[in-house]
C-alpha positions, 0 to 999 in steps of 0.5 A: 514492466519492470522498470525503475523510477526516482521523484527528486521533489520536482520530476521522475527521473529513470534509473537503469540498476544492473539487476531487477525483479521481473515485470510483473503488476500488483507487487507489495512495497514497503520501506524498511528504515532499519536496514534503510532499503526498500522491500518488494514481495510478490505479485504476478508474472507477465503469464498471470500466476503469482509470485513470492520473490522477494527483493531489496532496492538499496538507492542503486540496485535491485537486490534478491533475497532468499529466505528460508520461509516467505509468505506463499505466492500472492498478490494485492497483499497489504504491506508496511513499516512497523517502526515499534516492532521494527517489522515490515507487516504483510496482511492478506492478498489473493493466493491465485493470479490471472486476473479475478484470482481468488482465493483470497487470505487473512493470514500475517506476515512479518519481515525482519530483513533477513527472514518471513515470519508467520504471525498467529493473531487470535483475530484477524479483519476477514481475508481481503485483497487491495486494503490499504495499510500504513503505519500511524506513527502518533499511536505506534501502530499498524492501521488497516482500512477497506478493501475487497473480500468475500461479502465485497468492498469493505469499510472497516478499520483494524488496528495490529500493535505487533502481535494482535489486530483488532477491529475499531469502531469509529463513528464516521467512516470512508465509503466502502473502497478497494486498490485505495492508497493511504500513508501517514503525513509525519508533518501533520501526524496523521493518516491520510487515505484517498482515491479507491474504487468503489466498485470492483472494476470501475467508480474511482473515487476522489475523496480524501479521510484523515484519521487522527488514532480515533475518527475518520473526518472527511477533509473537502478538497477542490482538487485531488488524486481520482483513479484506480490505480494510485500508487503514494509515499511521504516525501520525508524532505519536502515534508508531502505526500507524493502520489501518481495516478496509473489507471484511471477512466479505463486507461492507463494514465500516460501524462504523468498523474503525480499528485502532491499534498501538504496536509491541506491542498492537493495540486497537481505537479505539472 
């Protein structure tokens, strides 16, 4: 698909921009606070081939950017905005398209609003795809968790400080997973990790974990999002995380599947 939708706190509305990226899956998206635009990179096209195009959304229209250098075409890479360095950070993904794409990579790239620049840290997380990544504003670092790599599913925790990746060793960690959502909750000043898959194709998870910069804490909830492909973002105006469950129990969710996190409770919006 290549349709565009916006959430106003109560309902979804479809927009009809004059231009839009071609239909795709497994693209990477992050908000660039400097340019006040959403940035989309790559994914897999309708022929199953990986892409390396860059598009920006200004609230009205999509515009394709033409940087002099771009990361190699890939899908399911991790991407987050690093507010301390005012750069979008892209990590890993898979280079070859069509389903079980290989190989996975562990390169790091940054977007400055105009061009992509490859970074060359001395240490990087092992190559992987479908990892979770978010900017931890309280500690001014990008956090990366889990994903699917050469050795299978992972549950390692890494941070990016703008120059190097460092692996952390918290005493308690969430179970291994891929395709999980991870969002910084600005109101509660903590990173929230939830949903994802316990194996490559199924095994949907519904647990919620909180990161305070040092330790992971499992947060028990009566209800929570559960899905293989759950996309999420922080709604600063309403001070909630908005999560949209795309795929669950071997079928595409057709009834909306929109969940809200207020820092204590998940609520299915109906």
